[in-house]
Backbone bond lengths (Angstrom), bond angles and torsions (degrees), N, CA, C in turn:
res aa  C-N    CA-C-N  psi(-1)  N-CA   C-N-CA  omega(-1)  CA-C   N-CA-C  phi
1 M - - - 1.438 - - 1.533 110.94 -
2 L 1.315 115.96 -39.50 1.467 119.09 -179.42 1.520 111.04 -62.06
3 D 1.321 117.27 -41.13 1.471 119.77 178.84 1.525 111.58 -63.00
4 I 1.318 117.62 -37.14 1.460 121.07 178.16 1.535 109.41 -63.63
5 C 1.315 116.25 -47.12 1.468 120.79 -179.30 1.538 111.05 -63.43
6 K 1.319 117.01 -43.23 1.473 120.38 178.96 1.530 111.01 -59.76
7 T 1.327 115.75 -43.56 1.465 120.14 179.45 1.516 111.87 -61.45
8 I 1.317 116.48 -44.49 1.458 120.37 -179.28 1.539 111.19 -65.24
9 F 1.315 117.20 -41.33 1.469 120.30 -178.32 1.517 113.40 -73.98
10 Q 1.328 118.66 -10.15 1.467 121.00 176.38 1.521 112.04 -75.47
11 N 1.345 116.64 -17.94 1.469 121.34 179.24 1.519 109.04 -103.49
12 P 1.335 118.24 100.24 1.466 120.73 -178.24 1.526 112.04 -57.19
13 Q 1.314 115.59 139.18 1.454 122.83 178.36 1.538 108.16 -130.12
14 P 1.323 117.77 145.56 1.459 119.39 -179.51 1.542 112.93 -72.41
15 L 1.341 118.06 -21.21 1.454 120.93 -177.64 1.528 111.85 -124.05
16 L 1.321 115.91 137.75 1.458 120.27 175.49 1.518 111.20 -62.43
17 E 1.318 116.96 -32.27 1.465 121.15 179.27 1.522 111.90 -60.09
18 T 1.319 116.85 -36.62 1.469 120.62 178.93 1.533 109.96 -64.39
19 L 1.326 116.61 -44.35 1.466 120.38 177.44 1.534 111.33 -61.89
20 L 1.317 115.53 -40.92 1.449 121.43 -179.79 1.534 111.52 -60.37
21 F 1.321 117.27 -47.75 1.459 119.96 -177.56 1.532 112.00 -74.23
22 E 1.346 117.94 -29.93 1.469 120.29 172.66 1.531 110.29 -65.56
23 M 1.339 115.38 -38.87 1.467 119.62 179.12 1.522 110.35 -66.90
24 E 1.322 117.19 -42.24 1.459 120.65 177.59 1.539 110.94 -57.82
25 L 1.306 116.43 -50.14 1.472 120.89 -179.02 1.535 111.41 -60.90
26 A 1.318 116.85 -44.89 1.458 121.07 -178.80 1.540 110.85 -64.10
27 L 1.320 117.14 -41.70 1.455 120.07 -179.61 1.539 111.50 -68.63
28 L 1.316 116.73 -38.67 1.462 120.06 178.27 1.529 111.24 -68.04
29 T 1.334 116.17 -33.04 1.466 120.50 177.45 1.536 110.05 -69.99
30 A 1.334 116.15 -43.04 1.464 120.46 -177.68 1.529 112.21 -74.25
31 F 1.329 116.17 -30.94 1.468 121.26 -177.56 1.535 108.32 -128.75
32 P 1.340 117.36 77.70 1.471 121.52 -173.01 1.540 114.32 -65.02
33 D 1.322 118.24 -17.03 1.464 120.20 179.54 1.535 112.44 -90.35
34 T 1.320 116.49 12.02 1.468 121.17 -179.71 1.527 111.10 -58.80
35 K 1.322 115.81 132.05 1.460 121.59 178.65 1.532 111.92 -106.56
36 Y 1.342 116.38 -21.08 1.468 119.07 -173.88 1.537 108.44 -156.55
37 L 1.325 114.70 137.14 1.483 120.77 173.90 1.501 109.42 -129.77
38 N 1.304 116.16 141.02 1.457 123.07 172.79 1.529 105.41 -136.35
39 I 1.328 116.72 105.19 1.462 122.46 -175.50 1.519 108.67 -123.25
40 S 1.304 117.24 136.71 1.471 120.76 171.56 1.524 108.55 -137.07
41 I 1.326 114.97 144.64 1.472 121.85 179.19 1.525 106.13 -129.89
42 R 1.325 115.57 129.81 1.457 121.42 179.88 1.529 109.12 -122.25
43 K 1.319 116.45 136.38 1.461 121.30 176.55 1.518 108.60 -116.76
44 K 1.317 116.46 121.49 1.459 121.64 177.25 1.521 109.61 -77.47
45 N 1.320 116.02 141.48 1.459 122.93 177.89 1.536 113.36 49.75
46 P 1.325 118.29 60.00 1.468 120.25 -179.33 1.529 110.35 -68.71
47 P 1.324 116.41 155.01 1.466 120.12 -179.00 1.538 111.97 -77.34
48 L 1.316 116.00 67.94 1.469 122.19 179.78 1.530 108.63 -116.74
49 S 1.311 115.78 153.57 1.471 118.16 177.76 1.532 108.40 -73.06
50 G 1.293 115.69 144.58 1.459 120.79 -178.63 1.514 111.27 91.26
51 L 1.305 114.98 178.78 1.456 121.92 -177.75 1.533 108.92 -88.91
52 V 1.326 116.61 106.42 1.471 122.08 -179.75 1.531 108.02 -129.73
53 D 1.332 115.61 120.02 1.465 120.90 -179.30 1.528 111.24 -70.85
54 S 1.338 115.82 -44.61 1.467 119.47 -179.30 1.528 109.52 -161.62
55 S 1.328 114.25 161.75 1.466 120.22 171.54 1.519 106.88 -125.66
56 M 1.352 116.14 152.90 1.451 119.05 -175.62 1.532 110.21 -146.68
57 V 1.313 114.94 144.59 1.457 121.83 172.32 1.520 107.69 -126.27
58 G 1.305 115.88 152.91 1.457 119.16 -179.38 1.522 112.16 -145.92
59 L 1.314 114.56 158.88 1.457 121.63 177.74 1.523 106.77 -140.42
60 E 1.317 116.06 127.76 1.450 122.24 172.93 1.519 106.48 -130.54
61 K 1.331 116.09 118.66 1.443 119.38 -170.61 1.530 111.41 -148.70
62 K 1.334 115.34 140.65 1.466 122.38 174.00 1.517 108.35 -103.35
63 Y 1.334 116.29 144.84 1.456 122.61 179.78 1.523 109.40 -124.00
64 D 1.301 115.82 144.13 1.474 120.32 179.10 1.508 111.59 -94.53
C-alpha cells in the first residue's frame, strides 16, 4: 500500500480530490477483493487566501 501511495504522490495534482480518487482506483486495482476503504488526505498550509492551517479531503466507501 505504501508503494501505491508513494507513486501517486510523485505526480503533483492541483486538487487533493484528484489524488484521493487516483488512490482509490489504484488500491481497488491492487486489492480487487476490497470491501471497504477509508482514505483521508491532509495538506498543511494550503495555498488559500486567509489563515488556513490545513485542508483535508476524505473518502469512506463500501464495495460489494
